[in-house]
PLY file of the C-alpha trace (Angstrom):
ply
format ascii 1.0
element vertex 501
property float x
property float y
property float z
element edge 500
property int vertex1
property int vertex2
end_header
-34.24 -22.54 12.70
-36.11 -25.14 10.65
-39.22 -23.72 9.05
-41.53 -25.89 11.21
-39.93 -24.51 14.36
-40.39 -20.94 13.13
-44.12 -21.58 12.52
-44.46 -23.06 15.98
-42.63 -20.10 17.61
-44.98 -17.71 15.85
-48.08 -19.64 16.86
-48.93 -20.29 13.25
-49.05 -23.21 10.81
-48.64 -23.89 7.11
-52.35 -23.03 6.74
-51.75 -19.57 8.12
-53.82 -17.71 10.70
-57.55 -17.47 11.11
-59.14 -14.09 10.37
-59.99 -13.74 14.06
-56.42 -14.34 15.17
-55.10 -12.00 12.45
-57.43 -9.22 13.63
-56.30 -9.79 17.21
-52.65 -9.59 16.24
-53.28 -6.47 14.15
-54.56 -4.84 17.31
-51.44 -5.94 19.25
-48.75 -5.28 16.70
-50.34 -2.42 14.80
-50.55 -1.97 11.02
-47.64 -2.91 8.79
-46.78 0.70 8.17
-43.38 2.24 8.91
-44.73 5.71 9.44
-47.57 7.87 8.20
-46.68 11.01 6.34
-48.68 13.69 8.14
-48.67 17.35 7.16
-49.51 19.85 9.86
-49.66 23.55 9.11
-48.65 24.39 12.71
-45.51 22.22 12.51
-44.38 23.87 9.31
-45.16 27.34 10.69
-43.19 26.62 13.84
-40.22 25.54 11.69
-40.32 28.98 9.99
-40.43 31.15 13.16
-37.81 29.12 15.10
-35.17 31.72 14.35
-33.53 34.12 16.88
-33.28 36.86 14.25
-37.02 36.82 13.64
-37.66 36.92 17.36
-35.34 39.91 17.66
-37.20 41.67 14.80
-40.56 41.02 16.42
-39.22 42.42 19.71
-37.99 45.47 17.86
-41.44 45.90 16.24
-43.17 45.67 19.61
-40.81 48.22 21.13
-41.23 50.55 18.17
-45.02 50.40 18.43
-44.90 50.83 22.17
-42.73 53.94 21.99
-44.89 55.75 19.51
-43.29 54.75 16.20
-46.00 52.69 14.46
-44.43 53.12 11.01
-41.31 51.17 11.88
-43.38 48.57 13.70
-45.61 48.04 10.65
-42.63 47.84 8.30
-40.77 45.33 10.45
-43.87 43.22 11.04
-44.66 43.15 7.28
-41.10 42.04 6.49
-41.27 39.24 9.09
-44.73 38.18 7.82
-43.51 38.07 4.21
-40.45 36.07 5.16
-42.38 33.52 7.20
-45.20 33.41 4.63
-42.87 32.66 1.68
-41.14 29.80 3.48
-44.40 28.42 4.81
-46.13 28.47 1.42
-43.27 26.72 -0.39
-42.69 24.02 2.25
-46.40 23.38 2.87
-47.00 22.87 -0.85
-44.04 20.44 -1.05
-45.18 18.50 1.98
-48.67 18.15 0.57
-47.26 16.85 -2.73
-45.23 14.22 -0.82
-48.26 13.26 1.27
-50.33 12.84 -1.90
-47.68 10.52 -3.34
-47.74 8.43 -0.14
-51.55 8.24 -0.19
-51.61 7.09 -3.81
-49.41 4.03 -3.15
-51.25 0.84 -2.24
-49.92 -2.72 -2.29
-51.71 -6.01 -1.86
-50.32 -9.43 -1.22
-51.64 -13.02 -1.28
-52.09 -14.35 2.26
-53.51 -17.62 3.60
-56.37 -16.98 6.07
-58.63 -19.70 7.39
-56.86 -22.19 5.15
-57.65 -20.34 1.87
-55.70 -17.77 -0.12
-56.98 -14.23 -0.36
-55.60 -10.79 -1.27
-55.20 -8.24 1.53
-53.61 -4.85 1.86
-50.01 -5.24 3.04
-50.83 -2.91 5.93
-52.99 -5.69 7.44
-50.15 -8.26 7.60
-49.14 -9.51 11.05
-46.43 -11.86 12.34
-47.54 -15.44 11.68
-49.31 -14.72 8.37
-48.37 -17.14 5.58
-47.97 -15.31 2.26
-47.23 -16.27 -1.32
-44.48 -14.56 -3.31
-44.21 -14.52 -7.10
-41.92 -12.92 -9.63
-42.15 -9.14 -9.58
-43.66 -8.93 -6.07
-42.32 -6.48 -3.53
-41.72 -8.40 -0.31
-44.16 -6.76 2.17
-42.45 -7.71 5.45
-39.46 -9.61 6.81
-40.35 -13.28 6.20
-38.93 -16.73 6.79
-39.18 -18.86 3.65
-41.19 -22.09 3.94
-41.08 -23.32 0.34
-39.07 -22.00 -2.62
-38.93 -22.63 -6.34
-35.73 -21.20 -7.87
-36.26 -18.08 -5.78
-34.01 -15.06 -6.25
-34.55 -11.62 -4.71
-33.24 -8.24 -5.82
-31.89 -6.80 -2.53
-30.33 -3.68 -4.04
-32.52 -1.43 -1.88
-30.77 -2.85 1.21
-27.34 -3.93 -0.07
-26.78 -1.95 -3.30
-25.92 -5.18 -5.13
-27.09 -5.33 -8.75
-27.13 -9.17 -8.82
-30.13 -10.94 -7.29
-29.52 -13.07 -4.17
-30.45 -16.77 -4.30
-32.87 -17.93 -1.59
-33.70 -21.31 -0.05
-36.07 -22.61 2.61
-33.22 -24.54 4.24
-31.92 -23.14 7.59
-29.05 -20.74 6.97
-25.78 -20.63 8.87
-25.12 -17.73 11.19
-24.01 -14.50 9.42
-22.68 -11.11 10.47
-25.88 -9.46 9.26
-29.46 -10.68 9.13
-29.70 -9.32 5.58
-27.26 -12.05 4.49
-29.61 -14.87 5.55
-30.50 -16.94 2.49
-33.52 -18.45 4.27
-35.23 -15.07 4.66
-36.65 -12.39 2.39
-36.80 -8.78 3.50
-39.28 -5.94 3.26
-38.74 -3.68 0.26
-36.80 -6.25 -1.81
-38.21 -7.60 -5.07
-38.77 -11.14 -6.22
-36.54 -11.35 -9.27
-37.17 -14.99 -10.14
-39.13 -17.98 -8.93
-41.81 -18.26 -6.30
-42.15 -19.02 -2.59
-44.41 -19.42 0.41
-43.21 -17.65 3.55
-44.32 -16.76 7.09
-44.21 -13.19 8.27
-41.73 -12.73 11.09
-41.48 -8.91 11.45
-43.59 -6.03 10.31
-43.44 -2.22 10.13
-40.54 -0.57 11.98
-39.37 -3.91 13.36
-38.14 -4.97 9.88
-34.61 -4.22 8.65
-36.04 -1.84 6.06
-38.23 -0.22 8.72
-35.29 0.40 11.06
-33.44 2.17 8.27
-36.51 4.22 7.33
-37.13 5.22 10.96
-33.54 6.35 11.28
-33.88 8.49 8.18
-37.17 9.90 9.45
-35.81 11.13 12.77
-35.70 14.90 13.40
-33.02 16.37 11.19
-30.14 18.33 12.58
-29.57 21.94 11.62
-27.96 22.39 8.23
-24.71 24.34 8.03
-26.71 27.25 6.59
-29.20 27.17 9.46
-26.43 26.90 12.00
-24.72 29.93 10.47
-27.91 31.99 10.55
-28.60 30.91 14.11
-25.12 31.85 15.28
-25.30 35.20 13.42
-28.71 35.91 15.01
-27.38 35.09 18.47
-24.44 37.40 17.90
-26.81 40.22 16.86
-29.01 39.67 19.87
-25.95 39.77 22.15
-24.53 42.91 20.50
-27.91 44.66 20.55
-28.41 43.76 24.18
-24.93 44.88 25.22
-25.21 48.15 23.29
-28.67 48.91 24.65
-27.60 48.43 28.25
-24.23 50.23 27.90
-25.69 53.22 26.00
-28.50 53.53 28.53
-25.98 53.55 31.41
-23.74 56.07 29.68
-26.66 58.39 28.96
-27.77 58.26 32.59
-24.19 58.93 33.72
-24.14 62.03 31.48
-27.31 63.29 33.15
-29.68 62.72 30.24
-33.39 62.10 31.03
-33.98 58.38 31.53
-36.80 58.22 28.95
-34.55 59.78 26.31
-31.81 57.31 27.30
-34.17 54.37 26.85
-35.48 55.53 23.46
-31.99 56.28 22.17
-30.73 52.85 23.27
-33.61 51.06 21.61
-33.16 53.10 18.44
-29.53 51.96 18.29
-30.60 48.30 18.80
-33.23 48.49 16.05
-30.83 50.29 13.73
-28.20 47.53 13.80
-30.85 44.82 13.14
-30.94 43.75 9.46
-34.73 43.83 9.01
-34.61 42.72 5.38
-32.30 39.74 5.93
-35.04 37.12 6.59
-37.03 38.28 3.59
-34.00 38.26 1.31
-33.04 34.76 2.48
-36.56 33.43 1.96
-36.94 34.99 -1.50
-33.57 33.64 -2.60
-34.34 30.13 -1.37
-37.83 30.22 -2.91
-36.33 31.23 -6.25
-33.90 28.26 -6.02
-36.81 25.97 -5.21
-38.73 27.01 -8.31
-35.66 26.52 -10.51
-35.11 23.01 -9.11
-38.81 22.21 -9.53
-38.42 22.89 -13.28
-35.79 20.09 -13.22
-38.19 17.68 -11.46
-36.57 18.12 -8.01
-38.94 18.36 -5.07
-37.56 20.46 -2.19
-39.15 19.65 1.18
-37.09 22.10 3.25
-35.95 25.38 1.68
-32.84 25.65 3.86
-31.36 22.50 2.27
-30.91 24.36 -1.05
-27.94 26.29 0.35
-26.17 23.09 1.43
-26.90 21.54 -1.95
-25.26 24.49 -3.67
-22.20 24.31 -1.40
-21.35 20.70 -2.28
-17.86 20.46 -3.76
-17.21 16.73 -3.49
-19.99 14.13 -3.42
-19.23 10.55 -2.30
-21.79 7.98 -3.41
-22.08 4.23 -3.72
-21.58 3.18 -7.32
-24.49 0.77 -7.91
-27.35 2.49 -9.66
-25.86 5.92 -9.01
-22.60 6.16 -10.92
-23.31 2.88 -12.68
-26.30 1.65 -14.73
-27.28 -0.88 -12.03
-27.44 -3.62 -14.67
-25.12 -6.41 -15.72
-23.37 -6.08 -19.12
-21.11 -8.59 -20.92
-17.46 -7.56 -20.67
-15.23 -10.22 -22.24
-14.77 -13.81 -23.48
-11.40 -15.23 -22.42
-9.57 -18.55 -22.80
-8.05 -20.17 -19.68
-4.82 -18.14 -20.17
-6.79 -14.87 -20.11
-6.53 -14.09 -23.84
-9.56 -12.94 -25.84
-11.38 -15.82 -27.52
-14.89 -16.06 -29.00
-15.36 -19.74 -28.12
-16.45 -19.25 -24.43
-19.07 -16.76 -25.63
-20.32 -19.22 -28.28
-20.62 -22.02 -25.69
-22.28 -19.62 -23.23
-24.97 -18.80 -25.78
-25.65 -22.51 -26.35
-25.75 -23.20 -22.62
-28.19 -20.42 -21.86
-31.58 -20.20 -20.10
-32.60 -16.83 -21.62
-34.70 -16.57 -24.77
-33.58 -14.06 -27.46
-36.32 -11.91 -29.00
-36.49 -8.88 -31.32
-36.73 -6.64 -28.24
-33.89 -8.31 -26.38
-33.48 -11.47 -24.31
-36.21 -12.40 -21.86
-36.44 -14.81 -18.90
-33.28 -16.47 -17.58
-30.93 -14.62 -15.27
-29.29 -11.26 -15.93
-26.00 -12.90 -16.91
-27.68 -15.04 -19.59
-29.58 -12.02 -20.91
-26.31 -10.01 -21.05
-24.72 -12.67 -23.26
-27.37 -12.24 -25.97
-26.76 -8.47 -25.87
-23.03 -8.89 -26.28
-21.32 -7.31 -29.32
-20.28 -9.94 -31.85
-23.24 -12.29 -31.25
-24.40 -11.95 -34.85
-20.95 -13.00 -36.08
-21.28 -16.23 -34.09
-24.67 -17.14 -35.61
-23.44 -18.60 -38.89
-20.45 -20.63 -39.99
-19.21 -24.16 -39.78
-18.82 -23.86 -36.03
-21.45 -21.19 -35.38
-24.60 -21.32 -33.29
-26.59 -22.61 -36.24
-24.41 -25.75 -36.35
-25.47 -26.78 -32.85
-28.77 -28.26 -31.82
-29.62 -28.35 -28.15
-30.84 -31.77 -26.98
-31.46 -31.33 -23.26
-30.85 -29.05 -20.30
-30.13 -29.49 -16.60
-31.31 -26.10 -15.17
-29.29 -24.03 -12.79
-29.77 -24.59 -9.09
-28.18 -22.87 -6.14
-26.68 -26.02 -4.65
-24.71 -27.05 -7.80
-24.27 -23.43 -8.97
-24.18 -24.85 -12.51
-26.32 -25.19 -15.63
-25.58 -27.83 -18.26
-26.88 -28.64 -21.76
-26.21 -31.33 -24.28
-25.96 -30.27 -27.92
-25.37 -32.12 -31.17
-22.90 -30.78 -33.75
-23.27 -30.81 -37.55
-21.12 -33.94 -37.72
-23.51 -35.85 -35.45
-21.35 -35.84 -32.34
-22.69 -34.69 -28.96
-21.07 -32.28 -26.49
-21.91 -31.51 -22.88
-21.49 -27.80 -21.98
-21.41 -26.74 -18.35
-21.51 -23.13 -17.21
-21.52 -21.66 -13.71
-19.58 -20.42 -10.71
-15.83 -20.70 -11.47
-15.09 -22.63 -8.28
-17.84 -25.17 -9.03
-16.77 -25.61 -12.66
-13.06 -25.97 -11.84
-13.87 -28.57 -9.18
-15.42 -30.72 -11.93
-12.55 -30.28 -14.43
-9.88 -32.89 -14.83
-6.47 -31.42 -14.19
-7.22 -27.68 -14.60
-4.06 -25.73 -15.41
-2.29 -23.49 -12.93
-2.54 -20.65 -15.49
-6.34 -20.87 -15.34
-6.27 -20.38 -11.60
-4.03 -17.39 -11.94
-6.28 -15.88 -14.60
-9.29 -16.32 -12.34
-7.59 -14.64 -9.41
-6.54 -11.75 -11.65
-10.14 -11.29 -12.82
-11.42 -11.38 -9.27
-8.84 -8.81 -8.16
-10.11 -6.53 -11.00
-13.62 -6.78 -9.50
-15.13 -8.64 -12.49
-18.07 -11.00 -12.19
-16.85 -14.29 -13.70
-18.63 -17.34 -15.14
-16.58 -20.37 -16.20
-17.32 -22.60 -19.21
-16.28 -26.25 -19.55
-17.14 -29.08 -21.95
-16.65 -32.78 -22.65
-17.62 -35.22 -25.32
-20.95 -36.86 -24.44
-21.72 -39.47 -27.08
-25.22 -40.91 -26.70
-26.20 -38.48 -23.89
-29.40 -36.47 -24.45
-30.65 -35.36 -21.04
-27.78 -34.41 -18.69
-27.81 -35.34 -14.99
-25.74 -33.88 -12.10
-23.44 -36.90 -12.13
-22.60 -36.21 -15.80
-20.95 -32.91 -14.80
-17.54 -34.51 -14.29
-14.21 -34.92 -16.10
-14.73 -31.62 -17.87
-12.30 -29.59 -19.94
-12.09 -25.87 -19.08
-12.82 -23.75 -22.21
-12.47 -20.34 -20.57
-14.22 -17.53 -18.74
-16.97 -14.99 -19.38
-16.67 -11.70 -17.55
-19.37 -9.19 -16.71
-19.45 -5.69 -15.33
-21.85 -2.99 -14.12
-20.93 -0.20 -16.56
-20.91 3.46 -15.56
-23.80 5.70 -16.65
-23.17 7.80 -19.69
-23.56 11.01 -17.70
-21.15 9.86 -15.01
-18.61 8.82 -17.62
-18.89 12.18 -19.39
-18.52 14.08 -16.16
-15.48 12.13 -15.03
-13.86 12.57 -18.48
-14.44 16.34 -18.33
-13.03 16.54 -14.76
-9.93 14.51 -15.74
-9.27 16.83 -18.67
-9.73 19.89 -16.53
-7.40 18.60 -13.82
-3.88 20.20 -13.84
0 1
1 2
2 3
3 4
4 5
5 6
6 7
7 8
8 9
9 10
10 11
11 12
12 13
13 14
14 15
15 16
16 17
17 18
18 19
19 20
20 21
21 22
22 23
23 24
24 25
25 26
26 27
27 28
28 29
29 30
30 31
31 32
32 33
33 34
34 35
35 36
36 37
37 38
38 39
39 40
40 41
41 42
42 43
43 44
44 45
45 46
46 47
47 48
48 49
49 50
50 51
51 52
52 53
53 54
54 55
55 56
56 57
57 58
58 59
59 60
60 61
61 62
62 63
63 64
64 65
65 66
66 67
67 68
68 69
69 70
70 71
71 72
72 73
73 74
74 75
75 76
76 77
77 78
78 79
79 80
80 81
81 82
82 83
83 84
84 85
85 86
86 87
87 88
88 89
89 90
90 91
91 92
92 93
93 94
94 95
95 96
96 97
97 98
98 99
99 100
100 101
101 102
102 103
103 104
104 105
105 106
106 107
107 108
108 109
109 110
110 111
111 112
112 113
113 114
114 115
115 116
116 117
117 118
118 119
119 120
120 121
121 122
122 123
123 124
124 125
125 126
126 127
127 128
128 129
129 130
130 131
131 132
132 133
133 134
134 135
135 136
136 137
137 138
138 139
139 140
140 141
141 142
142 143
143 144
144 145
145 146
146 147
147 148
148 149
149 150
150 151
151 152
152 153
153 154
154 155
155 156
156 157
157 158
158 159
159 160
160 161
161 162
162 163
163 164
164 165
165 166
166 167
167 168
168 169
169 170
170 171
171 172
172 173
173 174
174 175
175 176
176 177
177 178
178 179
179 180
180 181
181 182
182 183
183 184
184 185
185 186
186 187
187 188
188 189
189 190
190 191
191 192
192 193
193 194
194 195
195 196
196 197
197 198
198 199
199 200
200 201
201 202
202 203
203 204
204 205
205 206
206 207
207 208
208 209
209 210
210 211
211 212
212 213
213 214
214 215
215 216
216 217
217 218
218 219
219 220
220 221
221 222
222 223
223 224
224 225
225 226
226 227
227 228
228 229
229 230
230 231
231 232
232 233
233 234
234 235
235 236
236 237
237 238
238 239
239 240
240 241
241 242
242 243
243 244
244 245
245 246
246 247
247 248
248 249
249 250
250 251
251 252
252 253
253 254
254 255
255 256
256 257
257 258
258 259
259 260
260 261
261 262
262 263
263 264
264 265
265 266
266 267
267 268
268 269
269 270
270 271
271 272
272 273
273 274
274 275
275 276
276 277
277 278
278 279
279 280
280 281
281 282
282 283
283 284
284 285
285 286
286 287
287 288
288 289
289 290
290 291
291 292
292 293
293 294
294 295
295 296
296 297
297 298
298 299
299 300
300 301
301 302
302 303
303 304
304 305
305 306
306 307
307 308
308 309
309 310
310 311
311 312
312 313
313 314
314 315
315 316
316 317
317 318
318 319
319 320
320 321
321 322
322 323
323 324
324 325
325 326
326 327
327 328
328 329
329 330
330 331
331 332
332 333
333 334
334 335
335 336
336 337
337 338
338 339
339 340
340 341
341 342
342 343
343 344
344 345
345 346
346 347
347 348
348 349
349 350
350 351
351 352
352 353
353 354
354 355
355 356
356 357
357 358
358 359
359 360
360 361
361 362
362 363
363 364
364 365
365 366
366 367
367 368
368 369
369 370
370 371
371 372
372 373
373 374
374 375
375 376
376 377
377 378
378 379
379 380
380 381
381 382
382 383
383 384
384 385
385 386
386 387
387 388
388 389
389 390
390 391
391 392
392 393
393 394
394 395
395 396
396 397
397 398
398 399
399 400
400 401
401 402
402 403
403 404
404 405
405 406
406 407
407 408
408 409
409 410
410 411
411 412
412 413
413 414
414 415
415 416
416 417
417 418
418 419
419 420
420 421
421 422
422 423
423 424
424 425
425 426
426 427
427 428
428 429
429 430
430 431
431 432
432 433
433 434
434 435
435 436
436 437
437 438
438 439
439 440
440 441
441 442
442 443
443 444
444 445
445 446
446 447
447 448
448 449
449 450
450 451
451 452
452 453
453 454
454 455
455 456
456 457
457 458
458 459
459 460
460 461
461 462
462 463
463 464
464 465
465 466
466 467
467 468
468 469
469 470
470 471
471 472
472 473
473 474
474 475
475 476
476 477
477 478
478 479
479 480
480 481
481 482
482 483
483 484
484 485
485 486
486 487
487 488
488 489
489 490
490 491
491 492
492 493
493 494
494 495
495 496
496 497
497 498
498 499
499 500
């Protein structure tokens, strides 16, 4: 929908809501909070005692006390209390630590109320609020963009992609997923570049991020370890019950006094019950929890430690887990796919990042990666090095052209136009690109590389490039980028490959 229609549908305007209307909507829609992290001692205690084996032990303690054997009753009760107490203490402490982390996090955003901008807590946002987004901001709700200035959002939290997604206020075509809409920004994503004004469409659990979070926060199923303990406990209860009844009947059939038969049957049932098992399990899991805590791992549920230890194969998405989650320069190739330093040289001239002593700043991640490429120093000097070019003008990148162009003068006084951008956009502006170049590009794409194309043309007398000047270009080659694996992942995979038969 056009932005104006979205505002009308939400009962808002470009001046935002009034404070009165915002307060009324906050009452109707509720705070912009996915869920509150509440810690209840009773809930954690209930989680500890929800075990058939503990119930069997407590029943055995009651029977022992009722039949004149207080020693066994005290011992069994003490074991149960220690088992429950250990698990409760560890999990309650972990839950409180998580709750404290949640309570310490507060975010504010700039919102237009009564026609003027003010900062409010993101929990007070409601559908229809008009907010401002700037570089580095965490998007506080699902929003429809009204105005954008070179806006790009890091949507890795939702998509796993390491490259930021370009955004525009123009209506987007229908997509398979709402997350793919270029006219919207989503809760939890980060403004990587640019600025925008947007209207809040969805808040709290009604956002895409909220639906994921609610799904993750639903009651968790039994772990394999819990299921095994539960099945074992049920088996013991069944065996104990069957033995008690059968032994009691047999004793009565043999003419034994019924009271002796009852006591003997109960003694057998108590004898086959592993009283120390709950305590041993709790102590073992608590020990594992302390060892993991020393490695900065917070365990919320003790029983998950067993499943963690049983993992043999772990499948995980690569971005930010097996890989660094950052773009790195991979290669500089001529149109035929052979290594050549010239595309890298031209890419450094046609570049929106600024090199500093601490690395490149501003610009997009691809431009920054070029300045961090090996061999940049070797391109600085020389008759055809970076120092022999002087940049005259720049036509910045935009998401419609998918190109950036600069004009630069050489040492001999001639001027060259350098265009860099999406391979398809660059090739479309080249005169008679070779078939080999197309084959090289397809090969790079099939290898999963991120590719930027570089093209040039002579531009005598041109200082400030315009979009219409990006024509009749000569393809110089391709720059490739990759998301490299983490050092730890690479070391692990190398060790595994060496150990494999």
